[in-house]
C-alpha positions as CSV (number, residue, x, y, z in Angstrom):
1,M,132.2,112.5,136.0
2,A,133.0,113.4,132.4
3,Y,136.6,112.6,131.6
4,R,137.2,115.4,129.1
5,C,139.7,118.2,129.1
6,D,137.8,121.6,128.8
7,I,140.6,123.1,126.8
8,C,141.7,120.5,124.2
9,G,138.8,118.1,124.4
10,K,140.9,115.0,125.2
11,N,138.7,112.2,126.5
12,R,138.6,108.5,127.2
13,M,140.1,106.0,124.8
14,S,139.1,102.4,124.6
15,G,140.9,99.3,123.6
16,N,141.8,95.8,124.8
17,N,143.9,94.3,127.5
18,V,145.8,91.5,125.7
19,S,147.3,88.8,127.9
20,H,150.2,86.5,127.2
21,A,147.6,83.9,126.0
22,E,146.1,86.5,123.6
23,N,142.9,86.8,125.7
24,K,141.3,90.1,125.0
25,T,139.2,92.1,127.5
26,H,137.8,95.6,127.0
27,R,139.4,98.5,128.9
28,T,139.6,102.3,128.9
29,W,142.4,104.8,129.3
30,K,141.5,108.0,131.0
31,P,143.4,111.3,130.6
32,N,145.3,112.8,133.5
33,L,142.9,115.6,134.5
34,H,143.2,118.2,137.2
35,Q,140.4,120.4,138.5
36,I,141.9,124.0,138.7
37,K,140.8,127.6,138.8
38,A,141.5,129.4,135.6
39,L,140.7,132.8,134.0
40,I,137.9,132.2,131.5
41,D,136.7,135.4,129.8
42,G,138.2,137.5,132.6
43,S,136.5,135.7,135.4
44,P,137.8,132.8,137.5
45,K,136.1,129.4,136.9
46,R,136.8,125.8,138.0
47,I,137.6,123.7,135.0
48,K,139.1,120.2,134.3
49,V,142.3,120.4,132.4
50,C,144.7,117.7,131.3
51,T,148.3,118.0,132.4
52,R,149.6,118.6,128.9
53,C,147.5,121.8,128.6
54,L,148.7,122.8,132.0
55,R,152.3,122.2,131.2
56,S,152.2,123.9,127.8
57,G,150.6,127.1,129.2
58,K,147.4,127.1,127.3
59,I,145.5,128.5,130.3
60,T,146.2,131.2,132.9
61,R,145.7,129.9,136.5
62,T,144.3,132.0,139.3
63,V,145.4,131.7,142.9
């Protein structure tokens, strides 16, 4: 599954877990995506959208 918002393009970020002993291990942060039905070019389609785009009203949902 591609972790990318279809509206804003937000995707996975990578970095390190850092323990108290300063040991570093690689990790990823994934965006909070929801699969919804939205109107794209006048027709309903299923897209993956991050919660920030949903909350800000960048898309119009269908029922």
